[in-house]
N, C-alpha and C positions, 0 to 999 in steps of 0.2 A: 331027440325032443323025443320024451313021454307023451303020452295021450295027455295026461296031468297038466305037461306045460305049452301044450298047444290050444285048451279049454282054458287055460286062466290066459296066455295072451289074447286068443279071439273073445272072450270076456275082457280086457285091457283094455281092445280094443273100439269094441262096441259103445263104450264110456264112458271111454272120449269123445264117440260119431255124438251122441243123446248132447253132453254136456256141449256141447261149441252149441254157440250163441246161432241162430237164425235168422236167413239173409231178411234184411228191412225188408217192412212191406210201404214204406212209404219215398219219396223223396222228401229228401233236405232243403230248408229255407223254403224263401216265399218266391209266387210265381204272380204277375205284376199283371195287367193291364188297366186299359180310360175305352169307356167304353160313355154312351151319350143316355141321358136320364129318359126317363118321358113326356117329361117339363123340359124339352129341351139345356139343359147341364150337361157341362162335361164333369166324370166321376171318374174315380181310379176304382176298382178292384182287386182281390185277390184270393193266393190260395196258397194255407198257410198250410208246410207241408207235407202238400197231396199226393196222393194215394196211384202209386204205381200200380201196373199192369190192365188200368185200367180207363177207359173216357168217361171225364166229366166235362158235361156239359156245362160253364158256365152262365152261371140263374143270372143276371141283367140279361143278358143279349139270348135265353135261351128262345129267342119266337119268332119269326121272320118280319113282324107287324112294331121289330124296332130296328135302329140297324148293328148292325155287327160290332162286336170290340176291336181295337187297334192299339197300335206302335204295345205292342209283348214287353216284357222284360222278367229271364227267367232267369232268376236270381237263386236257384236253387242246383245239387248236385248231379242232377240225371236232365238226362240231353230231352227237351221236351219235343211231341209231334204235335201239330193246331192245323184246325181245320173247319176250313171257312165253316163247313153246317152247322148244327146240335149233334150229337149221337155220335161222331167224328165217323159223319157219314159225307160218302160226295170225295172229290179230289184233296188229296193230301195239300199245304198251304205251303210249310215249311216247318224244319225244322230248327228250335234253334239250340244248340250247346250251353250248358253247363253256363255261367252268368253273361253269357248272350241274349241279342233283344234284336229289339226291328222299330224301324221305324210306323209314320200311322197306314202308309200303306197297304199293310200288312193287315188281312183282316181274318177275323176269329170268331168263332162262333162254339168251338169246342178244343180238347184238349187229349193226349195221349200221352202220359211218360213213361216210359223204358225200356 
């Protein structure tokens, strides 16, 4: 092969790599959890297509002034690790597989998809 053929092959390979779609930065689906409101009512929170690769503190339970969330349901296509503390700190509570869930005994304040 001549230098021209090598250059054409390299250019074609580069064009193919650039044209391929990049990996998604979000889990597809919904993550649900239950929590108690400040007024004492039971509520359901959810994250739609949550971002992967970064910690997400659940908005309704982000402070120690309210009880942590419970009964998570991972209806996404990615595994999720749930943490008892905000900002994904403290001990890792549990990892839920895609489509998995847990009982009200599992408490959480933050999650990490990835």
